[in-house]
VOVO-500998 format. One record per residue (C-alpha): residue in one letter; chain; residue number from 1; x, y, z. Coordinates in steps of 0.001 Angstrom, whole numbers, plus 500000, padded with zeros to 6 digits. Each point is the difference from the previous one (the first is absolute). Example, Ala and Ser with C-alpha at 12.3 -4.5 7.8 and 13.67 -1.06 7.14 Angstrom:
! residues 2
PT   rest   kette    nr       px       py       pz
PT      A       A     1   512300   495500   507800
PT      S       A     2   501370   503440   499340
//
This chain:
! residues 322
PT   rest   kette    nr       px       py       pz
PT      X       A     1   547123   351491   412600
PT      X       A     2   502821   502018   501580
PT      X       A     3   498010   503226   499513
PT      X       A     4   496976   498397   501651
PT      X       A     5   502072   499024   503069
PT      X       A     6   501332   503540   500333
PT      X       A     7   496515   501464   499774
PT      X       A     8   498732   497472   502536
PT      X       A     9   502793   500899   502433
PT      X       A    10   499297   503700   499536
PT      X       A    11   496305   499488   500665
PT      X       A    12   500781   498002   503129
PT      X       A    13   502252   502775   501244
PT      X       A    14   497381   502642   499427
PT      X       A    15   497420   497850   501784
PT      X       A    16   502322   499627   502986
PT      X       A    17   500560   503748   500193
PT      X       A    18   496259   500677   499710
PT      X       A    19   499250   497581   502818
PT      X       A    20   502480   501537   502410
PT      X       A    21   498308   502149   502662
PT      X       A    22   500260   503738   499386
PT      X       A    23   501993   501768   502669
PT      X       A    24   497766   502390   501929
PT      X       A    25   501713   503197   501048
PT      X       A    26   499130   501129   503545
PT      X       A    27   500728   503084   502037
PT      X       A    28   501620   498298   502973
PT      X       A    29   499561   501182   503600
PT      X       A    30   501204   502358   501281
PT      X       A    31   499862   502027   496809
PT      X       A    32   503286   501783   500766
PT      X       A    33   502944   499315   502296
PT      X       A    34   501419   503467   499462
PT      X       A    35   498732   502514   500871
PT      X       A    36   498029   498913   503035
PT      X       A    37   496334   500896   499502
PT      X       A    38   496953   500143   502259
PT      X       A    39   496381   501176   500189
PT      X       A    40   498915   499506   496362
PT      X       A    41   497501   502103   498090
PT      X       A    42   499043   499201   496397
PT      X       A    43   498099   501613   497155
PT      X       A    44   499458   499171   496327
PT      X       A    45   500605   502609   497310
PT      X       A    46   500251   499471   496210
PT      X       A    47   500284   496195   500250
PT      X       A    48   502856   500280   502484
PT      X       A    49   499897   499203   503694
PT      X       A    50   501844   502478   502227
PT      X       A    51   501212   498989   503447
PT      X       A    52   500729   502653   502637
PT      X       A    53   501990   498936   503068
PT      X       A    54   501748   501271   503050
PT      X       A    55   503545   498854   500756
PT      X       A    56   501531   498598   503175
PT      X       A    57   503494   501221   500870
PT      X       A    58   500430   498566   503487
PT      X       A    59   503433   498399   500445
PT      X       A    60   499798   496203   500425
PT      X       A    61   499693   499077   503670
PT      X       A    62   498683   503410   501087
PT      X       A    63   496386   500756   500887
PT      X       A    64   497527   502623   498856
PT      X       A    65   498940   501226   496581
PT      X       A    66   502363   502310   498123
PT      X       A    67   498149   501225   496918
PT      X       A    68   500937   503109   497989
PT      X       A    69   498734   499490   496448
PT      X       A    70   497532   498339   497629
PT      X       A    71   500622   498063   496771
PT      X       A    72   497952   499348   496852
PT      X       A    73   500205   496789   497960
PT      X       A    74   498010   498948   496944
PT      X       A    75   499154   496876   498023
PT      X       A    76   498085   499222   496793
PT      X       A    77   499584   496319   500847
PT      X       A    78   500540   499347   503772
PT      X       A    79   503390   498351   499373
PT      X       A    80   502261   502567   498358
PT      X       A    81   500386   502908   502414
PT      X       A    82   501719   503355   499550
PT      X       A    83   501382   501860   502994
PT      X       A    84   499458   503693   499274
PT      X       A    85   501849   501010   503138
PT      X       A    86   499163   502379   502823
PT      X       A    87   497127   502289   498994
PT      X       A    88   499151   501642   503332
PT      X       A    89   501866   500727   503242
PT      X       A    90   499377   501664   503347
PT      X       A    91   502084   502948   498755
PT      X       A    92   497371   500719   497325
PT      X       A    93   497685   501288   502755
PT      X       A    94   501137   503116   501862
PT      X       A    95   497620   499224   502856
PT      X       A    96   501280   496453   500598
PT      X       A    97   502792   498780   502266
PT      X       A    98   500450   496239   499533
PT      X       A    99   498322   496565   499778
PT      X       A   100   498849   499325   496416
PT      X       A   101   497334   497462   500913
PT      X       A   102   497358   498287   497830
PT      X       A   103   498546   502165   497227
PT      X       A   104   497298   499684   497343
PT      X       A   105   499851   501342   496431
PT      X       A   106   496736   500498   498112
PT      X       A   107   499063   501466   496610
PT      X       A   108   497435   502809   499786
PT      X       A   109   499439   502988   497694
PT      X       A   110   502727   498726   497688
PT      X       A   111   502616   500265   502734
PT      X       A   112   501569   497657   502519
PT      X       A   113   499674   500776   503697
PT      X       A   114   502438   498309   502397
PT      X       A   115   498835   500189   503623
PT      X       A   116   502753   499412   502536
PT      X       A   117   500370   500167   503801
PT      X       A   118   503037   501499   501742
PT      X       A   119   500840   501540   503367
PT      X       A   120   499432   503767   499889
PT      X       A   121   502580   502673   500817
PT      X       A   122   497513   502322   501722
PT      X       A   123   500111   498823   503606
PT      X       A   124   496940   502124   500864
PT      X       A   125   497875   497507   498048
PT      X       A   126   501536   496922   501649
PT      X       A   127   497611   498643   502628
PT      X       A   128   500549   496266   499591
PT      X       A   129   502542   498356   497642
PT      X       A   130   500335   503018   497740
PT      X       A   131   499043   498543   496620
PT      X       A   132   498330   502060   497311
PT      X       A   133   498634   498844   496640
PT      X       A   134   500909   502096   496965
PT      X       A   135   499763   499566   496244
PT      X       A   136   502268   500422   496981
PT      X       A   137   498700   500313   496435
PT      X       A   138   501317   499160   496528
PT      X       A   139   498803   499734   496397
PT      X       A   140   501209   496395   499676
PT      X       A   141   500441   497073   502419
PT      X       A   142   503785   500416   499661
PT      X       A   143   499905   503669   500938
PT      X       A   144   501609   502374   500550
PT      X       A   145   498011   500499   503206
PT      X       A   146   499688   503219   501982
PT      X       A   147   498286   500860   503270
PT      X       A   148   496433   500920   499036
PT      X       A   149   498987   501928   503111
PT      X       A   150   503074   501065   501968
PT      X       A   151   498555   498590   503210
PT      X       A   152   498466   496802   501362
PT      X       A   153   496336   499304   499329
PT      X       A   154   499640   498074   503271
PT      X       A   155   502094   500310   503166
PT      X       A   156   499744   499458   503765
PT      X       A   157   497937   503160   500515
PT      X       A   158   497368   499008   497405
PT      X       A   159   496701   499365   501793
PT      X       A   160   499397   496252   500445
PT      X       A   161   503366   499008   498545
PT      X       A   162   501840   497069   501597
PT      X       A   163   503118   499543   502101
PT      X       A   164   501941   498743   496971
PT      X       A   165   498845   501706   496771
PT      X       A   166   501576   497654   497449
PT      X       A   167   499065   497639   497137
PT      X       A   168   497817   502233   497806
PT      X       A   169   497879   498260   497368
PT      X       A   170   498110   502188   497539
PT      X       A   171   497030   498820   497944
PT      X       A   172   498159   501832   497212
PT      X       A   173   496412   498751   500022
PT      X       A   174   497837   499500   496914
PT      X       A   175   498341   503404   500471
PT      X       A   176   503387   501756   500185
PT      X       A   177   499957   500549   503755
PT      X       A   178   503425   499356   501534
PT      X       A   179   500517   498339   503373
PT      X       A   180   503164   499637   502066
PT      X       A   181   500294   497183   502518
PT      X       A   182   502868   499658   502468
PT      X       A   183   500883   498892   503532
PT      X       A   184   501980   497817   502357
PT      X       A   185   500065   498687   503564
PT      X       A   186   496520   498481   499591
PT      X       A   187   498424   503252   498809
PT      X       A   188   498820   500672   496462
PT      X       A   189   498734   503272   498542
PT      X       A   190   498673   501344   496723
PT      X       A   191   499174   503416   498593
PT      X       A   192   498677   501379   496733
PT      X       A   193   502499   501996   497936
PT      X       A   194   499119   503070   497967
PT      X       A   195   500185   499831   496232
PT      X       A   196   503426   501663   500194
PT      X       A   197   501329   496854   501746
PT      X       A   198   501873   501990   502660
PT      X       A   199   497284   501096   502452
PT      X       A   200   497500   498148   502148
PT      X       A   201   496267   500394   499411
PT      X       A   202   498089   499444   503224
PT      X       A   203   500838   498302   503285
PT      X       A   204   502391   497123   500608
PT      X       A   205   497933   496861   500570
PT      X       A   206   500818   496863   501976
PT      X       A   207   500381   496667   498194
PT      X       A   208   498148   497131   501667
PT      X       A   209   501572   496797   498692
PT      X       A   210   500581   496778   501925
PT      X       A   211   503634   499457   501069
PT      X       A   212   501269   503154   498244
PT      X       A   213   503586   500834   500948
PT      X       A   214   501473   502035   497099
PT      X       A   215   500675   500045   496221
PT      X       A   216   496525   500529   498470
PT      X       A   217   499452   499389   496281
PT      X       A   218   496746   500483   498063
PT      X       A   219   499122   498240   496767
PT      X       A   220   496739   499164   498261
PT      X       A   221   498873   496911   498099
PT      X       A   222   496567   499998   498453
PT      X       A   223   497784   501992   502344
PT      X       A   224   501931   499015   503143
PT      X       A   225   502593   502123   501776
PT      X       A   226   502837   498145   501713
PT      X       A   227   501851   501543   502938
PT      X       A   228   503154   498023   500704
PT      X       A   229   502399   500805   502823
PT      X       A   230   502641   498720   502357
PT      X       A   231   498380   498359   503022
PT      X       A   232   501573   499363   503404
PT      X       A   233   503762   500208   500615
PT      X       A   234   501913   498031   498754
PT      X       A   235   497604   500584   497148
PT      X       A   236   497881   497961   497682
PT      X       A   237   498220   501630   497053
PT      X       A   238   496239   499786   500462
PT      X       A   239   497031   501622   498295
PT      X       A   240   496413   501175   500233
PT      X       A   241   497452   500847   497308
PT      X       A   242   497231   502512   499427
PT      X       A   243   497681   501356   497326
PT      X       A   244   501316   503490   500822
PT      X       A   245   503548   501361   500026
PT      X       A   246   499345   501336   503500
PT      X       A   247   498503   496822   501460
PT      X       A   248   498479   498579   502113
PT      X       A   249   502640   497273   499687
PT      X       A   250   499210   496308   500367
PT      X       A   251   502957   497871   501043
PT      X       A   252   500967   497211   497575
PT      X       A   253   503298   498409   501073
PT      X       A   254   503732   499640   499387
PT      X       A   255   501723   500697   496674
PT      X       A   256   503660   499651   501009
PT      X       A   257   501183   498245   503148
PT      X       A   258   502818   501200   502260
PT      X       A   259   503419   500261   498350
PT      X       A   260   503101   498348   501415
PT      X       A   261   502490   502536   501404
PT      X       A   262   497764   502944   499073
PT      X       A   263   497426   501233   502532
PT      X       A   264   498637   502460   497416
PT      X       A   265   497764   498932   497121
PT      X       A   266   499150   502642   497407
PT      X       A   267   497932   499180   496899
PT      X       A   268   499059   501442   496627
PT      X       A   269   497330   498423   497793
PT      X       A   270   499660   500498   496256
PT      X       A   271   498514   498517   496826
PT      X       A   272   502453   500009   497092
PT      X       A   273   499349   498535   496552
PT      X       A   274   497162   497851   501290
PT      X       A   275   501850   498621   503035
PT      X       A   276   499646   500957   503670
PT      X       A   277   503082   500434   502165
PT      X       A   278   500966   500547   503622
PT      X       A   279   503191   501949   500605
PT      X       A   280   501517   499832   503474
PT      X       A   281   503422   499985   501633
PT      X       A   282   501962   497372   501862
PT      X       A   283   503443   499696   501570
PT      X       A   284   501197   497479   497436
PT      X       A   285   502922   501757   498333
PT      X       A   286   503545   498788   500599
PT      X       A   287   500467   502724   502642
PT      X       A   288   496397   500144   501221
PT      X       A   289   498532   500441   503452
PT      X       A   290   497185   501821   501814
PT      X       A   291   501361   503390   498917
PT      X       A   292   501430   498925   496621
PT      X       A   293   497045   498999   497867
PT      X       A   294   499404   499138   496333
PT      X       A   295   496896   500199   497806
PT      X       A   296   498399   496811   498628
PT      X       A   297   496990   499154   497838
PT      X       A   298   497664   497009   499770
PT      X       A   299   496675   499231   498348
PT      X       A   300   496807   501241   501621
PT      X       A   301   496894   497904   499421
PT      X       A   302   496284   500354   500794
PT      X       A   303   497469   497261   500563
PT      X       A   304   496622   499814   498262
PT      X       A   305   498484   502270   502661
PT      X       A   306   502595   502729   499601
PT      X       A   307   501918   499146   503165
PT      X       A   308   503772   500337   499817
PT      X       A   309   501752   496694   500490
PT      X       A   310   502995   499909   502334
PT      X       A   311   503137   500582   497951
PT      X       A   312   502519   497192   499603
PT      X       A   313   503393   501679   500252
PT      X       A   314   502651   498645   497657
PT      X       A   315   503667   500409   499223
PT      X       A   316   499297   499811   496272
PT      X       A   317   497643   502971   499975
PT      X       A   318   497702   500387   496998
PT      X       A   319   500139   499019   496340
PT      X       A   320   500647   502336   497107
PT      X       A   321   496901   501541   498429
PT      X       A   322   499911   500979   496335
//
């Protein structure tokens, strides 16, 4: 009888444990308090998601963006992140002066191409705000990276460039053709890139997309191309769709509403292990503000017609994926 009671108690205990809810690990938002991060770009390689960010260094209470370097982080499951440190700086480009603004890394030809905008040193090419877009290359997402061309691909004197040549977004289409989008101050541009990834192929074309302000990003789902971008200022993230990577673009709506304390709104969209995600930044760190931003992530969902549903921003972030 005594043995039966012990077994009964043990069974009851195991049942209680089994019935307790399993704790779900989540990423939390922002993803990191230190370092400060902004302007996310993401890519998936060998079952790992790599996050490329800029970094805000403006002193609390002061105004203006102070940005000198870019970081790389990685995760196998969206919750456990590794900070791999600074992988690219302004000093890695002999032609660049300052302002390490939003970049974009893409894989092609077995290499990784990191396109970044900075103010140029050569004052003879400065007509407007002086930004040029260059590219560094590496054999792995973690580098080491080196300047691939020794000069900017786009600058103020490029025909049909814009006043503020920032926010490059590079897309390799299904046929292998590479496109680079960029722009700011309500003007978007795109150009084909040569197979070598460092030269333009043909004229710079104008992007016609409703409410475009800056921060273009191209992704494809099914047979539909999605062009997302920052709209207005302070910015929301909005998007348009097309059956071609070059448009025409049909306006669809808002993905991410304005962000408290941050007039900028810069997105990256990715599918990882069967889930869709929106990366963005906010000013939600313990020392945040308009010029001290931090990267976040939340779920991205589509409706039955392929339209992107407006993202619900959370403090918990996203759940761990196996």
